[in-house]
C-alpha positions as CSV (number, residue, x, y, z in Angstrom):
1,M,-69.6,-77.8,-75.8
2,K,-67.6,-74.7,-75.3
3,F,-65.7,-73.8,-72.1
4,S,-64.8,-70.3,-71.0
5,K,-61.2,-69.4,-70.6
6,Q,-61.5,-69.3,-66.8
7,V,-62.8,-72.8,-66.8
8,V,-60.0,-74.0,-69.0
9,K,-57.5,-72.2,-66.7
10,T,-59.0,-73.8,-63.6
11,I,-58.8,-77.3,-65.2
12,I,-55.2,-76.8,-66.2
13,G,-54.3,-75.4,-62.8
14,L,-56.0,-78.3,-60.9
15,F,-54.3,-80.8,-63.2
16,I,-50.9,-79.3,-62.6
17,G,-51.6,-79.1,-58.8
18,I,-52.7,-82.7,-58.6
19,A,-49.8,-83.9,-60.7
20,L,-47.4,-81.9,-58.5
21,I,-48.7,-83.4,-55.2
22,S,-48.8,-86.9,-56.7
23,H,-45.3,-86.7,-57.9
24,I,-43.9,-85.3,-54.6
25,V,-45.7,-88.1,-52.7
26,Y,-44.4,-90.7,-55.1
27,V,-40.8,-89.5,-55.1
28,I,-40.6,-89.3,-51.3
29,A,-42.4,-92.6,-50.8
30,S,-40.4,-94.5,-53.3
31,N,-37.0,-93.3,-52.0
32,T,-35.9,-95.9,-49.5
33,T,-33.3,-93.5,-48.1
34,L,-36.0,-91.1,-47.1
35,T,-38.0,-92.6,-44.2
36,S,-40.6,-90.6,-42.4
37,E,-38.4,-90.8,-39.2
38,S,-35.3,-89.5,-40.9
39,F,-37.1,-86.7,-42.7
40,G,-39.1,-85.8,-39.7
41,E,-36.0,-85.8,-37.5
42,F,-34.2,-83.6,-40.0
43,I,-37.0,-81.0,-39.9
44,E,-37.4,-81.1,-36.1
45,K,-33.6,-80.7,-35.4
46,N,-33.0,-78.1,-38.1
47,D,-36.0,-75.8,-38.0
48,A,-33.9,-72.7,-37.6
49,E,-31.8,-73.5,-40.7
50,L,-35.0,-74.3,-42.7
51,Y,-36.4,-70.9,-41.8
52,I,-33.2,-69.2,-43.1
53,V,-33.3,-71.3,-46.3
54,I,-36.9,-70.3,-46.9
55,L,-36.0,-66.7,-46.3
56,L,-33.2,-67.0,-48.8
57,L,-35.7,-68.3,-51.3
58,F,-37.7,-65.1,-51.1
59,I,-34.5,-63.0,-51.4
60,S,-33.4,-64.9,-54.5
61,T,-36.9,-64.6,-56.0
62,S,-36.8,-60.8,-55.2
63,L,-33.5,-60.6,-57.1
64,E,-35.0,-62.3,-60.1
65,I,-38.0,-59.9,-60.0
66,I,-35.6,-57.0,-59.9
67,K,-33.6,-58.4,-62.8
68,W,-36.6,-59.2,-64.9
69,K,-38.0,-55.7,-64.4
70,L,-34.7,-54.1,-65.4
71,V,-34.5,-56.2,-68.5
72,I,-38.1,-55.6,-69.7
73,D,-37.9,-51.9,-68.7
74,S,-35.2,-51.4,-71.4
75,Q,-38.0,-51.6,-73.9
76,H,-41.3,-50.9,-72.1
77,I,-41.9,-50.0,-68.5
78,I,-43.8,-52.5,-66.3
79,S,-44.8,-52.3,-62.7
80,W,-43.2,-54.2,-59.9
81,K,-46.4,-56.1,-59.5
82,Q,-46.4,-57.2,-63.1
83,S,-42.8,-58.2,-62.9
84,A,-43.5,-60.3,-59.7
85,K,-46.5,-62.0,-61.3
86,S,-44.6,-62.8,-64.4
87,V,-41.7,-64.4,-62.6
88,I,-43.9,-66.5,-60.4
89,L,-46.0,-67.7,-63.3
90,G,-42.8,-68.6,-65.1
91,Q,-41.6,-70.7,-62.2
92,A,-44.8,-72.8,-62.5
93,A,-44.3,-73.3,-66.2
94,S,-40.7,-74.3,-65.8
95,F,-41.6,-77.2,-63.5
96,I,-43.0,-79.2,-66.4
97,T,-40.6,-78.3,-69.2
98,P,-37.1,-79.6,-70.1
99,N,-34.3,-77.5,-68.5
100,R,-37.1,-75.1,-67.5
101,I,-37.3,-73.6,-71.0
102,G,-41.0,-72.8,-70.3
103,D,-40.1,-70.2,-67.7
104,Y,-39.4,-67.2,-70.0
105,P,-42.2,-67.9,-72.6
106,A,-44.7,-68.0,-69.7
107,R,-43.3,-64.7,-68.3
108,I,-43.6,-63.0,-71.7
109,L,-47.1,-64.3,-72.3
110,S,-48.2,-63.1,-68.9
111,L,-47.2,-59.6,-70.1
112,T,-48.2,-59.7,-73.7
113,K,-50.4,-61.6,-76.1
114,K,-47.6,-62.8,-78.3
115,L,-43.9,-63.7,-78.3
116,S,-42.1,-60.8,-80.1
117,Y,-38.5,-60.4,-81.3
118,G,-37.9,-57.9,-78.5
119,S,-39.3,-59.9,-75.7
120,I,-37.6,-63.1,-76.9
121,S,-34.2,-61.4,-77.2
122,L,-34.5,-60.0,-73.7
123,S,-35.4,-63.4,-72.3
124,I,-32.4,-65.0,-74.0
125,M,-30.2,-62.3,-72.5
126,S,-31.6,-62.8,-68.9
127,A,-31.4,-66.6,-69.2
128,S,-27.8,-66.4,-70.6
129,A,-26.8,-64.2,-67.7
130,Q,-27.9,-66.8,-65.1
131,T,-26.1,-69.5,-66.9
132,L,-22.9,-67.4,-67.3
133,A,-23.1,-66.5,-63.6
134,V,-23.1,-70.2,-62.6
135,I,-20.2,-70.9,-64.9
136,L,-18.3,-67.9,-63.6
137,C,-18.8,-68.8,-59.9
138,S,-17.9,-72.5,-60.7
139,E,-14.6,-71.4,-62.2
140,L,-13.5,-70.0,-58.9
141,A,-15.0,-72.9,-57.0
142,L,-13.3,-75.6,-59.2
143,W,-10.0,-73.7,-58.9
144,V,-10.2,-73.7,-55.1
145,L,-11.1,-77.4,-55.0
146,Y,-8.4,-78.5,-57.5
147,Y,-5.7,-76.6,-55.7
148,N,-6.7,-78.1,-52.4
149,H,-5.8,-81.4,-54.0
150,L,-9.2,-83.0,-53.6
151,D,-9.2,-85.1,-56.8
152,V,-8.0,-85.0,-60.3
153,A,-11.6,-85.0,-61.4
154,F,-11.8,-81.3,-60.4
155,K,-8.9,-80.5,-62.8
156,I,-10.9,-82.0,-65.7
157,L,-14.0,-80.2,-64.7
158,L,-12.0,-76.9,-64.4
159,Q,-10.6,-77.3,-67.9
160,I,-14.1,-78.0,-69.3
161,N,-15.6,-75.1,-67.4
162,S,-12.8,-72.7,-68.6
163,I,-13.7,-73.4,-72.2
164,I,-17.4,-73.0,-71.6
165,L,-16.7,-69.8,-69.7
166,I,-14.7,-68.2,-72.6
167,V,-17.4,-69.1,-75.2
168,L,-20.3,-67.9,-73.1
169,C,-18.5,-64.6,-72.2
170,F,-17.9,-64.0,-75.9
171,L,-21.5,-64.8,-76.9
172,Y,-22.9,-62.7,-74.0
173,F,-20.9,-59.5,-74.6
174,K,-20.0,-59.9,-78.3
175,I,-23.0,-61.6,-79.9
176,E,-23.3,-58.9,-82.6
177,W,-19.7,-59.4,-83.7
178,F,-20.3,-63.1,-83.9
179,S,-23.4,-62.6,-86.0
180,N,-21.7,-60.2,-88.5
181,R,-18.8,-62.6,-89.0
182,F,-21.0,-65.6,-89.7
183,S,-24.0,-63.9,-91.3
184,K,-23.8,-66.1,-94.4
185,I,-24.9,-69.2,-92.4
186,K,-28.7,-69.6,-92.9
187,V,-29.4,-70.4,-89.3
188,L,-27.6,-67.3,-88.1
189,R,-29.3,-65.1,-90.7
190,K,-32.6,-66.1,-89.1
191,I,-31.6,-65.0,-85.6
192,R,-30.2,-61.6,-86.6
193,R,-33.5,-59.9,-85.9
194,Y,-33.1,-61.0,-82.2
195,I,-29.5,-59.8,-82.2
196,K,-30.5,-56.4,-83.5
197,V,-32.6,-55.9,-80.4
198,M,-29.6,-56.7,-78.2
199,R,-27.5,-54.0,-80.0
200,V,-29.4,-51.2,-78.3
201,I,-29.2,-52.7,-74.8
202,P,-26.7,-50.6,-72.8
203,I,-23.6,-52.3,-71.3
204,K,-24.8,-51.2,-67.8
205,L,-27.8,-53.5,-68.2
206,Y,-25.6,-56.4,-69.2
207,I,-23.4,-55.9,-66.1
208,A,-26.4,-55.3,-63.7
209,T,-28.0,-58.5,-65.0
210,I,-24.9,-60.6,-64.5
211,V,-24.3,-59.2,-61.1
212,L,-27.8,-60.0,-59.9
213,S,-27.4,-63.5,-61.4
214,I,-24.2,-64.1,-59.5
215,L,-25.9,-63.1,-56.3
216,K,-28.7,-65.6,-57.0
217,C,-26.1,-68.3,-57.6
218,L,-24.3,-67.6,-54.4
219,I,-27.7,-67.6,-52.5
220,Y,-28.6,-71.0,-53.9
221,S,-25.2,-72.3,-52.9
222,L,-25.6,-70.9,-49.4
223,Q,-29.0,-72.6,-49.1
224,L,-27.5,-76.0,-49.9
225,F,-24.5,-75.3,-47.7
226,L,-26.7,-74.5,-44.7
227,L,-28.8,-77.7,-45.2
228,L,-25.6,-79.9,-45.5
229,R,-24.0,-78.2,-42.5
230,S,-27.1,-79.0,-40.5
231,V,-26.5,-82.7,-41.0
232,M,-22.7,-82.9,-40.8
233,V,-19.7,-81.4,-39.1
234,S,-17.2,-80.1,-41.7
235,N,-13.7,-79.2,-40.9
236,N,-13.4,-77.1,-44.0
237,P,-16.6,-75.0,-44.6
238,V,-14.9,-73.2,-47.5
239,Q,-14.5,-76.4,-49.4
240,L,-18.0,-77.5,-48.7
241,Y,-19.4,-74.1,-50.0
242,M,-17.3,-74.4,-53.1
243,M,-18.7,-77.9,-53.6
244,C,-22.2,-76.5,-53.3
245,I,-21.4,-74.0,-56.2
246,V,-20.1,-76.9,-58.3
247,Y,-23.3,-78.8,-57.5
248,F,-25.3,-76.1,-59.3
249,W,-22.8,-76.2,-62.1
250,G,-23.7,-79.8,-62.7
251,M,-27.5,-79.1,-62.5
252,T,-27.0,-76.3,-65.1
253,I,-25.0,-78.5,-67.5
254,I,-27.1,-81.7,-67.2
255,P,-30.4,-81.7,-69.2
256,S,-33.4,-82.3,-67.0
257,I,-37.1,-81.6,-66.3
258,A,-37.8,-79.9,-62.9
259,Y,-40.5,-82.3,-61.8
260,A,-38.4,-85.3,-62.7
261,E,-34.9,-84.0,-61.9
262,L,-34.8,-85.0,-58.2
263,G,-33.2,-88.4,-59.1
264,I,-30.6,-86.6,-61.2
265,R,-29.9,-84.1,-58.4
266,N,-29.5,-86.9,-55.9
267,K,-27.1,-88.9,-58.1
268,W,-25.0,-85.9,-58.9
269,G,-25.0,-84.8,-55.3
270,L,-24.0,-88.3,-54.1
271,F,-21.1,-88.4,-56.5
272,L,-19.9,-84.8,-55.7
273,F,-20.2,-84.8,-52.0
274,S,-18.7,-88.3,-51.6
275,F,-15.4,-86.4,-51.7
276,M,-16.4,-84.9,-48.4
277,T,-17.0,-88.4,-46.9
278,L,-20.6,-87.5,-46.1
279,E,-23.2,-90.2,-45.5
280,S,-25.5,-90.8,-48.5
281,W,-28.8,-90.5,-46.6
282,K,-27.7,-87.0,-45.3
283,I,-26.9,-85.9,-48.8
284,V,-30.2,-87.1,-50.1
285,I,-32.2,-85.4,-47.4
286,A,-30.5,-82.1,-47.8
287,I,-30.9,-82.1,-51.6
288,T,-34.5,-83.3,-51.4
289,G,-35.3,-80.5,-48.9
290,L,-33.7,-77.9,-51.2
291,W,-35.7,-79.3,-54.1
292,L,-38.9,-79.0,-52.2
293,I,-38.1,-75.4,-51.1
294,N,-36.7,-74.0,-54.3
295,I,-38.6,-75.8,-56.9
296,V,-41.9,-77.2,-55.5
297,I,-42.9,-74.2,-53.3
298,P,-42.5,-71.7,-56.2
299,A,-44.3,-74.1,-58.6
300,F,-47.3,-74.2,-56.1
301,M,-47.3,-70.4,-55.8
302,G,-47.2,-70.1,-59.6
303,T,-50.1,-72.5,-60.1
304,L,-52.2,-70.7,-57.6
305,L,-51.4,-67.4,-59.2
306,F,-52.3,-68.9,-62.6
307,L,-55.7,-69.8,-61.3
308,L,-56.3,-66.4,-59.8
309,N,-54.7,-64.3,-62.5
310,K,-57.0,-62.3,-64.7
311,P,-56.3,-62.2,-68.5
312,N,-54.0,-59.3,-69.6
313,R,-55.5,-57.3,-72.4
314,K,-52.6,-54.8,-72.7
315,I,-49.4,-55.6,-74.4
316,Y,-46.4,-54.4,-72.3
317,A,-43.5,-55.9,-74.2
318,S,-42.4,-54.7,-77.6
319,S,-44.0,-56.2,-80.6
320,N,-41.1,-55.3,-82.9
């Protein structure tokens, strides 16, 4: 018995949607810290902050759509609508893949029928820019926290981050030099085709991509900052904001799967924000709220778009 592509898409979409809802209900119900009273009270008392956080979600998504269009346009022009659909579909795919690696393949496949050297190279560049942005912002944040004498742990994290930052900056801006010097290594010989594509990318695009990625990182940190400020009174908002940046540093470094990462987010957040003497239940509520807004809402939107999206017959990205 053969099924049409639309039927298969519907089945997959419904499966993802049911799994998404079931997981959310299970996570919230199984967390003893999150009672219906505490979560309901949090929403009732901080509705203004929640509206701002949701608005910031749409701003950060818009920045990602702009960034993705700029990157793809360096090879083939796509419309804003195509860029938006591609990003939203990628957010749905990232929900069920380790460290969200399904994001960019889903974006590419929404624009083209196959993964080409050009599209893969551009995706790697875009993803690397976001990682580098988090590491770059965290360098400043860790420096501020360490020199405010919070804890020696921040000195260790600062040293680790500095090494990562140097390596990533070198790979991001000088990947071709790295490839030429180590071209005798078999693994590197295989990826030279991808690097050749990056050779023709103008430096202005590299800079624009990293700037947009930094803005996204700062917006994510502002979202968490607003949620935490809504449940606490901080005498040092600058330190709290720096902590929020470092929080996303940890989430970038620690391997996880989006649908299963809430536990990791909570544990990392409890450790990090314990330096601010914040009650654990308040940390968990703020982080869970952010997870629902930034991860679950886009995943739902992407799943709905996947069900409604018509197959693309035209190849937009380069096949070289």
